[in-house]
N, C-alpha and C positions, 0 to 999 in steps of 0.2 A: 501611337497606339496600334497594335497589330490588327489587321483586317481579318475577319472571319471569310470563310469561303462563300458565305451567303453575300456578304459585303462586296466581294470581288465578282461575283456573278452579276449583282445589281449593276456594277460599274460597267461590266462588259456588255450588259444589255442596253445601257444608257448610250455606249459608243455605237452599237448596231443600230439603234433607232435613230440617233443622230445621223449617221451615214446615209440611213434610208430616207431621211427627210430631203435630201438633195440640197441642203443648206449649209454643209460642213464647209468650214473655210480652211485655208492653207495652214493657218495657225493653229486651229483645231486637230488638223491632220497630223501635224508635228507633235502636239501634245498627245495624241492618241498613240503614236509611234513610241514616244517615251514612256508612257504607262505600259504598253504591252512589253517594252524591253526591260522595264524596271524589276520585274520578277518573273521567274519561270512559272510561278502560280498564275500570274496575270495571263501570261501567253496561253497556258493549258486550258484555263477556264474560259478565255475567249474563244479558243477553237472548239470547246465543247458547245458553247452558246451558238456559234456560227453553224456547227453541224445540226443543231435543232432547228435552226432557220432554214437550212438547206433542205431539211427533211420535211418541212411543212407542206401540206397540199390542200388546196381549198377549191371547192366545187364552185361551178358558176352561181348556183343558188346562194351558197354560203358567202361568195363574194359579193353579190348584190346586198345581202343582209348586213354584212359588216360595212360596206361602203355607206349604205343608208344610215346605219348607226353611227359611223364616223362623221358624216355630215351633220347629224342631228345634234350630238354632243358637242361638235366642235374640237379641233385638235388641241388646243391649249387646254380646255377643260378636261380632256380625256387624260393628258399627260399629268396635270394637277390631281385628278381624282384617283389615280392609281395607275402610273405608266407601266408598271410591270405586272398588272393583272393579266390573267389569261386572255381575256377579252382585248385589252389593250395590245398584247403581242399579236394577237390574231389579226387585229385591225391594221397593225403596222405591217404584218406579213403580207396583207392584201396588197398593200402599196409595194412591197418588195417584189412579190410575185409578178405584178404587172408593170413594173418599171425595170426595164432591162438594163439601164444604166446602172442603177442601185444594186441590181442582182450581180452584175459583174463586178462590182467592188467587193461584195460580200463572198464571191467565189474566189477572189484573187488571193494570191500569196504574196505577190509584189505588185505595187502600182506606183505610178508616178503623178505628180501633179504638173508643173511647167517646167521641170527639169529632166535631164537625161541621167539615168543611172546604170551603173555596172554592177550586175549581181553575180558574185562568186557561187557557182552550184558545188554541191556536195562531191561531185566527182572530179573536180578540177577544171570542168567546163565553165565558159562565161556567157551570160546572156547581157547584152547591152540594150536597154530598154528606152525607147523614145519617150517623150513627154506624152501625157495623156494616153499611157499604155498600161495595160493590166495582163499579168500571166499568172497561171495556176501551175504549180510543180508537184509532179507526182513520181517519186522515185521508189523503186522496189528492188528486190534482189535480182530481178531478171530484165527490168526494163528502166529506162528513163524517159519519162513522158512529161511534155510541157504542153499546155493548151494557151494559145494566144487568144485572150478574151477581147482584146481590144488594142488597137494601135500598132506599132512597128517594133521589130526587134532583131537584133544582129547576134547570131550564135557562133561562138568559137568553141567548138567540140573537141574534147578529148576522145579519141576513138577508143571503143571497147566492144569487140566483136561479140562477147558473150552479154553484153547489156546494151540493145540498140537504143539510140538516141532518136526520139520521135517528137515532132511538133503537130499538133492538131490545130486546125483552123477552118472554121465554116465548112465542116463535113469532109475535108480533105486532110491528108496526113503527109508530112515530109519526113523522110527518114535518112538520117546521116550515114555516110559512108566514109567519113574522116574528113571534116571540111569547115570552112567558114561560109555561112549563107545567111541572107536577109529574108524575113518574111514580112510583108506589108499587108495589114488587114485594113480594106477600104469597104464602104457599103457595097459598092458595086462589083469588087473583086478582090481575090487575094493574089498576091504576087511573090513569086519565090525567085531570089537572084543568088547565083553562087559566086563567091569571091575566090575561093580555093577548094580544091578537091572535087567531090562528087555528092550528089544527093539523089535520092528516089522519091519522086511525087507521086502520091496515089490521089487522084483528084475524084470528085463525086461521079464523074462520067466515065473515068477508066477504071474504077473500082480497085480490083486486085491486081491490075496490071499497071506497073510503075512506069512512069516516064523519067528516065535517067537525065540528069543536067549534071554538065561538067563546068569548069571555071569559065566565067565570062558569058553564061547562058542564063536566060530568064524565062519563066513560065507563069502564065496566069490562068486562073480558073474562077468561075462564078456561075452559081445557079444551074449547075449541070452542064455548062460549057467549058471546055478546055480550049484555051487559044493556042495558036501556033507557038512553037519555041522562038525565042529571039537570041541571036547569037552575036558575039563580038561586042558584048556589052562592056564599056569602059569601067575600070575599077573605081573612077570617081564618080559613076553613077549608081554606085551599090553602097547604101546606108550613108550617103553623104551627110545626113543629120547627126550621125555619130562622131563626125569630125567637126561639128558646129556649123555646117552649111545647110542652107535650105535651097534647093534648086527647083525653079519654076521653069517649064517648057511650055510655052504657048497656052498658058492658064488663063481662064476667065477671071473676072475680078472676084466673083464668088468663090472660086477655087483658091485663088491667091489668098484671099481673106481668112478662108478656112484654115489653109496651111499655117499661116503666120499665127492665128489665134492660139493654137496650142502652145506656144512658146511665151505667151505673156499672161500677167495677172490681169483680170478683168476682161469682159466680153467685148467683142467687136461687131458692130452692126452696120449694114448697109441701107441707108434711108432712101426709100423709093425705088425705081426701077434701075437697076445696075446696068450700065452700057455694056452691050453684048459685043460690040465691034471691036473694043480694046482687048488685046491680048498681051499677056505679061510674061516675058522671059528674062532669066538672070539668075544670079546666085547671091543670096542674102545671108547675113550671119543671124542665127538663131538667137544669140544673145543681145541682139539689137532689134527686136520686133518692132518698135515704135519707128524707127529709121526706115525699116523695110516698108511699113505701111505708109509713111510719108512719100517714099519713092513711087509706090503703087498708086497712092491717090493722085500725085502729080501727073503719072503716066496716063492715068484714066479720066483726067479732068474733073477729079472730085476733091472736096474740101473735108479737113478733119475738124471734127468737134469734139472736145474733151468734156466728159461729164464726171461727175463724183463717183467713187468707186472704182477708178480706173478704166472706166467705160469709154470706148472710142466709138463715135459714129462717123460713117463716111457719107456724104451727101454731095450731090451735084454742085458744082462750084457756080 
């Protein structure tokens, strides 16, 4: 039976609300991608609905009222009573606006789960995006803009002097001068490393004055601070994840677990106080995250406990 535009819009909203719930599984994500790719109408309507969500604005007073209403009615009851009524969408939007992770997924044009993906861009450039990574793509007649919303990405850019290629991350901007470069987005800093060619980096503290980086150079910035340029960076240290390697250098247990977790299905937790004296260095395969966890646990004097749902807990032996 042929779907009407209203049916397609209802389905698109269901996917949006499901993503905003924070409970979307890898299987559901695959199903969503299949639905979106199944018809140009599906993709067009989804983009229209997503633009509506992006445009929503809720005042603090409205947010308090919506949250109170959401709590009283109960989430399941709200969904059953009329998931796509204006009230339900507004209540869902309150969650959307105040949950950065969900907002990221809704803004993204490309995002990954626990896998690494290569995205062929419209100009012939490539974006290799790490697991747990999201990017938004904004191409026009005069500019090629990418926003790194989350995670790590390696860009292989086809140079075009008439259409600058720019990557925005945490209020900074990286502009290509014909190159291969990596951008890593972490909560405490953004790191830019150049594998080939040149890039200009405009950090929040340098504003309109660019820091030019050449091959083998690295620059980090965070919260208004620009760190000194590092030089003579080994090619092996730039986007090692894109070659299937996870490199840890003097990492704490918490840092190591966080790095490995992004490549496996199921959460990883550290039970109790993590040993701070143990430092972990080495190169691990990202397609063998459980082996990496076993090595890290043994190195840190921890024991691994496996729970349902692919959950792993590290606790003191």
